[in-house]
N, C-alpha and C positions, 0 to 999 in steps of 0.2 A: 747207130750214135755213137759219139766219142767223148770221152773223159777228158775233161777241161782241167788246167793246174788247179787244184784244192778243191777236186771233185772227187768222188768215187762213183763206181758203177756197178750196180747188182740188179740182174734180170734185165738189164738195157734200161734202166732208170738212172739218173742222175739223182744222187743223193744230197750232194751238199756243193754248194758253189759259194765261193768266198773268193776276193781278189778282183771283186769289179772296179770300175774307173768310171769317173764323171767327168764330162766335157760341157764345155760352157755352149749354152743352148745355140747361139750364133754359129758355132764349129759344129755342131752335132748332124746335121745334114738330115734332121727330122721334118718331116712335111708337116706343115701347119695343121691339116685334120686329122693327125694322127691320136689317137685316144692315149692319153696317159693319166696314171695316178699322180695327183700331186701332193706333196709334203712341204710343210715348212715347218721348220723348228729354230727358235732363237735368231732368227735373221737369214738362216740357209733355206734354199728353196731346190727341191730336187723334183724332179720329173722321172717317173718309171713307165715308159712305154709298155701299153699292155703287150704288144708282140713278147718281150721279156717272159711271158708266162705263159708261154705256147709248151715249154717243156719243162716247166716248174711252175710250182704255187706260193713258193716263199722266196724271197731276196733278202739275204741279210747284207744291212749295210753300216755306215756309221755316218751321220750328219753332224756336221759341227763337230764335238767331243761327243756325241751320245750313241751307243749301239741300238739299231732299229732292225726291226722284222718289218716288212712289207707283203702282204698276202692278197693274192686275187682269186677268186673262185669264179670263171668266166660261165659254169652253167647259174650260179645264182645271180652273177651282175654285184657280186659283193668283194670289196674292198677295204681293208684294214690295215692299222700299222699301230704297233708296239713297241715300247723298249724294251730292248733284249736284256735286260737287268735285273737277278732274282739273287735276292739276300746277298747285294755288293760286287756280284761275278756277272759277266757276261756269258750268255747262252747262244749255241746256235743251233739254229733249225735246220733239217733236211728239206731240201728242195721240193720233195714230194709231199702231198696230202691225201689223206683219204675222207673227202668231202670236207668239212672244214678243219680237221684234226691233224694236227701236224706233229712230227717227232722232234724232240730237243736231243741232239745226239751228245749233249754236254753232262746233262744230269739225267739220261733216259727216264722220260716223263714227255708224256702225251698233253699236247694242250689244244683246247677249241680255239682257233683264231676267229670266231664270230666273237666270242664272250671275253675272251682271255684269259680262261680258265684252265688248270691243269687238271684232266680229268683222269689220269693215271699216272703212276710212277712215283718216283722220289719227292717230287714236288706237288703229288697232288693235294688239290685244294688252294693252293697257290695263286696271285692274280696278278696277271701284267698289266701295264700301265698303259690305257691308249693313248694314241697320237692321232690328232683330225687330219682325215685325209679327202681328199677330191676326186671324181672321175670327171675330166673333162678333156677337150683339147690340146694339140700343144701351143696352138695362136692362142686359146685361152687364157692357159697358165703362163706363158711368156708374156702375155699384156699385162696381167696382175705383177708379173715377178720376172721383167726384164735381165732378171742377171741368175737366174736360173739355171741350175747345171742338169745334165741328163745323165742317167745311170746307165753302163752301158756292161757287156760281159767283157773282160780283160780276152784280147785276142790270144789265141792257141801259140 
């Protein structure tokens, strides 16, 4: 495995990925039946192909002007999204997760991304604000949101 810009390797695992890009859906080259996590916020519609989560569990992104984290646990079929702002500051999640628990590298805090509660560290007991997501196919999401953009990793 090779570290991409904005990421670090530790024991063969990508810890953080920042710097993704979005592409208009019509130009993304995504298959109609490809499963995606769909997120809408204040008129901005984003699709996160489940293939993104083959090497990580959390994607840090900015949708509109809001810092968000999208989490996927394929073993549980669980998808969640959260505002990444805590006490007025954005946090960055590592890409890895132990079950549903992921590390926030900004504040050295572990968060349960099923519940949005900090379970250990400097912000223990704090809560993230949930965002509604849906898991569907690209065709289903694009049918509802024709102007949706697709998140992808930056090319190395």
